[in-house]
N, C-alpha and C positions, 0 to 999 in steps of 0.2 A: 809431468802429465797434468792436465787440467780437466775440470768437468765442464761440459757444455750444457747450457740450458736450452733444451729443444723439445718440441712435441713431434715425435715421428709420425709419419703418415702411415698408420698401420690399419690392417683389416682384420676383422674378427670372423673366423670360419668355425662352424659348429659341426662336430661329428659325434654322434652317439653321446649327446649331452656334454661334450667336451668343447671348451672354448679355445680355439687356436689363434694366437695373436701374431700377425706378421710384423716383424721389426724391420723397418726400412732405413737405409742410410739417409740421414737428414741433410738438408741444405746447411752448409757450414760456412757460408760466406758468398758474397755476390759473384766472385770470380772462381769459386771452387766447384768443380763439376764431378770430381771423383776423389776417392781416398783409397789408400792401401791398408789392408787388414794386417796389422803388425803383430797382434797377439790376442787370442781368445782368452778371457779371464774366467770363463765358464765353459764346460764341455757338456755335450748332450747327456741328459740325465741329472744334471746338477740343479738344485733348487736355487732360485734367485729372488731377492727381495726387490721391492720397488725402489728405484734410485740407486740400486747397487750397480757398480761398474760391470758391464757385460763384455766389452771388447775395446781394445786399443786400436786406433786408426791413425794414419799419418797422411796429411795432405802436403802439397808443395809449400804450405805456409807454416803450419804448426802440427804438433802431435796432440791427440785428444783421447780421453776416455769417454765412451758413450755409455751412459747409465740406462738401465731398463726402466721403462715407464709402467711396467706391470709386475706383479709378483706371481711366481709360478715355477714351472719347470722348463728348462731349455730342452727342446726336443729335436732341433735340427739347426745346423750351421751350413749355410750355402756357399761360403767362401773359405778357402784355406788360407793359412798364413802366407803373406807376401802377394796375395792376389788383389787385384784392383776392382773395386765396386764403383758404379756410377751412382750419383745422387738419385734416390728414389728406388734403387734396387732393394729387393728383399734380401736381407743378410742372415736372418734367423727367424725361427718360429718358437714362440713360448706358449706353453699350455698352462692355463690358469688352474687346472685341476687334473693334470696328467700324472700317471704313475712315473716313478723314476726307474733308472737302471735299464735292464734288458727288456722290460715290458714295453719299452718305447718302440721296439723294432717294427712290430706289426702295425702300430698306430701311424708312424711316420710314412709307411709305404702308401697310405691312403691320402696323402696330402700332395696336391700339386699347387705350387705357389705361383701366383700371378705377379708379373713384374710391372703392371701398370702403375704409374707414379702418382696419379691424382685421385682416382675415384675407386670406391669399393665396388661399384657396379660392374667394373671390368674384371673383378677377381674371378678366376676360373677354378672351380672345384670339381673334383671327380674322384671316385673311389677306384683305385687301380691296385691290383694285387700283383706282387712279385715284379714291380717295375720301379725304377729309381725316379725320384721327383725331378721335375724340370729345374735345372740349375743354370743361373746366369753367372759366368765367371770368365776370367782370362784363360783362354785356351790356345794351344799351339795350332794355328790354322795354316792352311796351305793355299797360297795364291800363285797361280802359274807355276806350280811345281816347287816353289821355295817356301820353306817353313820358317816362321818367325812369330813371336808373341804379339797378338793384337786382340783387343777386346771385341766381343761380338758386334757392338755398335759400330766400331771403326771398320770392322770387316764388312758389314752390310753396306755401309756408305761407300766403301772402296769398290765393292762389286757392282753396286747400283750405278755409280758414276764412271764405271769403266776405268778405274785408276789401275795402272799396271803395277807389277811388283817393284819394278825399278823406281817408279814415281813414289810409291808408298815408302820404300826404304829410304828415299831421299828426304822425306819429310822429317824435320827436326822435332822430336817428341819432347814435350815439356812435362810429361808425367813422370811417375816413379821409374827410376832406372832408364830414363829416356824413352819411355813408352809413348806412343802416339795417342793423344786424347781426341775427343770429339772436336774440341776447339781447334786443335792443330790441323786436322784434316779439313774442317770447314774453312779455315783461313787459307789453306792451300788451294781449295777449290775457288775461293773468291779471287785470289791473286791470279789463278790460272785463267779465270774468266775475264778479269780486268786487263790482263796483259797477254793477249793471244799472239802467237808468232805465226805469221802467214807464210805461205810458200814463197812469196816474193821478198821476204825479209832477208837481209844479208846474213843475219844470224842463222836463219834456217838453211840458207844456201851453203854455208860452210859449217861442217860438223865440228863442234867444240868438244874436245875430250873432257870427261869428268875428272876433276882433280880430287883425289882421295888423300886426306891428310891423316897420317897415323903417328901416334906418339912414339918416340924412340924407346927401345927396350932398355929398362934399367934392371941390372942384375945385382942382387944382394950377395955380399960375401958372407962367410960363416959367422963373422962377429957383428954383422949389421942387424938392427932390430926392424922387423916388419910390422907395421901398424896398419890395420884395416880401417879404411875410412868409415865413419858412421854415416847414417842415412842423410843427416843434414849436410855434412861435408860433401857428400856426393852431389847433392842438389846444388850446393853453392858452386862446386866445380863446373857442373854442366851449365849452370846459368851464366857464369863468367865467360866460359868459352863461347857460348851462344851469342852473348852480347858483343864480344869482339869480332865474331864472324858476321853479325848482322850490321853493326854500325861502324863506319870509319870514324875513329876517335880523334879528336883534336882537343888539346888542353891549353887554356890561356891562364896566365898568372898575374895577380895584382897584389901589391903590398898596401895594407891599410893601417892607418894610425888609429888605434883604439884606446888611446890614453884616457879620453873622457869616460869611456865605458868602464874601464878598469877602476878608475877613481870613484865613479858613481856607485858601482856595485859594492866596492869596499865600504863606502859610506852608509849604504842603505840595507845591506844584507841582513844584519841582525834585526833591525826594526821591521823589515819586510817579513821575516820569519815570525816575529812576535804578533804581527797583525794578521797575517794570512795563514800561518802554519805551513808555509812552503819555503824551501830553500831556492833562492834564485841563482841560477848558473848563467854562464854565457850563452848556452844553447838557445833558449827562447829569444834572446836578443838577436842572435844571428838569424834565426828563422824569421823574426819580424822584418829584418832588413831584406831577406830573400823574397818574402811575400810582397813587400812594397815594390821591389824591382820587377817581379813577375807582372804586377799590375801595369808597370811601365812598358814591359816587353812581353806581351802575352804569347808571342810565338815561341817562347821558350817552353811554355806549358802545353805541349802538344804530344801526339803520338803519330806514328807512321803505320798506315795499313796499305801495303802494296804501293800504289802510286797516288794515294790520297793522304791528306794530312788531317788529323782529327784535332781540332782546337778545343781544349778542355774548358768547360765553364767553371768547374770547381778547382780550387787551389788546395790540393791535398799534399802535405809535405811529409815525406818519409825521412826518418832519422835513423841512420845505421847505428846499431847498438851491439857492442861486443858482449857475448855471453860468457859465463864462468867456464864453460866447456872449451872456450877458444873459438867457437863458431860465431857467425854473424847473422843478425836478423834485422829487418827493417820495419818497425811499427810505423803507422801512418797517422798524422794529425789531420783529421778530416776538416775541410772548410776552415783552414788556418787563417784565411783573410777575414773571417768573422770574429776572431778572437783578439782581445787586447793583450798587453804584455802579461798581465796576471793570468788570463785564460791560457795563454801559450805555456806559461810556467807550470800551471797545474797539469796540462796535457802532457808536457814533456816528462815531468816527474812521475806521473802515473804510468805512462807507457814504458818508461825506462825501468821502473820498479817491477812491473808485470813481466817484462821481458827477462829480467835477471832471475825472477822467481818462477819462470815457466808458466805464467798465468795468462798469456795472451790468447785472445780468441781469433779465429780465422779472419774476421772482419777487421781486426786491428792491424793486419799486415797487407790488406788489399786496397786497391783504388788509388795508390799514390800517383801523383802527376809530376813530382820533382823530388829529388833526394839530396839531403845534406849528410856528409860524414865528417866526423871530427878526428882527424889524424893527429891533431895537437894534443889530444888526451894521452897519447903515447910518447909525447916529446918530439914528434916529427914536425919539421918546419913547413913542409909542403908535401903533396902527393899527386899522383895522376889517377884519380878514381875511375873505375869502370862503370859505365852507364847501367842503371837498373832498368832493364827492358820491361815494358815497352815505352818507357820514358825516353827523352832525347837529350837529357842533360843531368849533371850531378855536380855538386860543389863540395870540395874538401876544404875545411878550415884548419889552418896550422896552429902551432903553438904560439902563444903570446909571449914575446920576449922584450926585455928592455934593450933599446938600441940607441946609439948616438945619432942624432938627426939635426939637419939644418932647420932652424926655426926662423921664419920670416916675420918681422915686425916693422911697424912704421919707423922705428928708430934704427933699423938695420937688422942684419942676419946674425944669429949666434948659434952655437952648438948646444943642444940640450938633450936630456934623456927622455925618450918617448917609448910607449908600449906599442909594439908593432907586430903584425901577423901577415902571413901570406894566404890569399884565397886562390885555390886551384879549381878551375872550371872546365870540366870535360864535357864535350857536346858532340852530337851526331852530325857529321859534316854533310850528310845527305840533305838535311833540311835546315841546319843552323850553320850559316857562314861565319867566317872569322869576325866580321863586323858586328853581327848580332851577338855572338858568343862573347866577344871582348867587351862590347858596350854593357852587356848585362852584368858581368862580374865587376866592371868598374862602377856601375850604379850601386851594386850591393856595398862596395867599399865606401862610396859616397854617403850612403845612409848610415853606415857604421861611424864614419868620421864626424858626421853631423848629428849624432845621437843627442836627444834632448835631455840634458841633465837636470832640468827643472820640472820634469813631468811628475804628476802624481802617481803614487803606487799604492 
């Protein structure tokens, strides 16, 4: 768990000389719109100090502890464990001078919490006796006679836009446990508008049966061990299946001679650490080559939205990192094209260390435009990585091995020992053809093979 530095958008409501502080779910990253309540660290009636952890939440990026910005007594929690709250939702109320224990019952009945995200002026207060407060949470809703878990926001959008139950059920949810988020349903509406099917379309004329894919049933015997997936493993599983479903994957392979890099690093690594206090690994060197190749082939640095291609202006490189738990996370080096080798080294070391110590912030794992994964760290020669959506390409770097190779010289060819590695480049064949995908990975190899061993560090 990590602590987030944030200032929640709270409102102060006063009743009978009591100050009631609304605690809202803060914005936890540019692409994070909701979070799952995983554990309340305090219960109604408990005293809480300023900056003391109040609740544990989980996004599709990282897990966090949210500290209280005020000291007082927790008088109400508006979300149960495993329920999903949207950014800006009121998740709790803290009284700065409320009594504790059972005396809270009559006090909390008089509070109606407003869910407006931005201004205190929209806060609605009223004294209501013997009525429950208005609560915004995930509820089991009914659409066209079928029950399924959707957030109130998603439900209202579905009803407003006349989305049928069948259409809503077909939307792939990227939220906790596959729940449909606001972003998912808006993307569905945008694609639906961008690609309408008319009555004269051949697709509309012929009914296409829906193909439902279900995993085969695996039965455990009496001696088998059954291990429940943790939350992160479930998210990874859903994300991988979604990526293979969305993108037709193609993988190109290139072998690169990295002898100069190996010899240069071996020569400078001790001095580099003495001067900069940083260990230089191969990862920042690989990322530097990838960034240069992206500048040469910017159509690798894109995303797909329906029938449109979004060409990214920033080059943000994700680096897949294995965690001690065995799970995988992808912290992102923002604006990697603006960093030299030293800057990349510092960014790689900091993000890798924070990932392994569970200190990443949500922004550290968002906004990636291209991803690199190092399968060579496990002794693997090559791999076929799965694209990290919504990106369109990912590169796996294999193990560096000493290999016999033909070396060409003006005096003739001879066999020598060289350090070689394979680069595996998976790409989305909807927008990246074999020519572009192959040329890109070849260019990365070229930059590695022509690494400047005379550069200053």
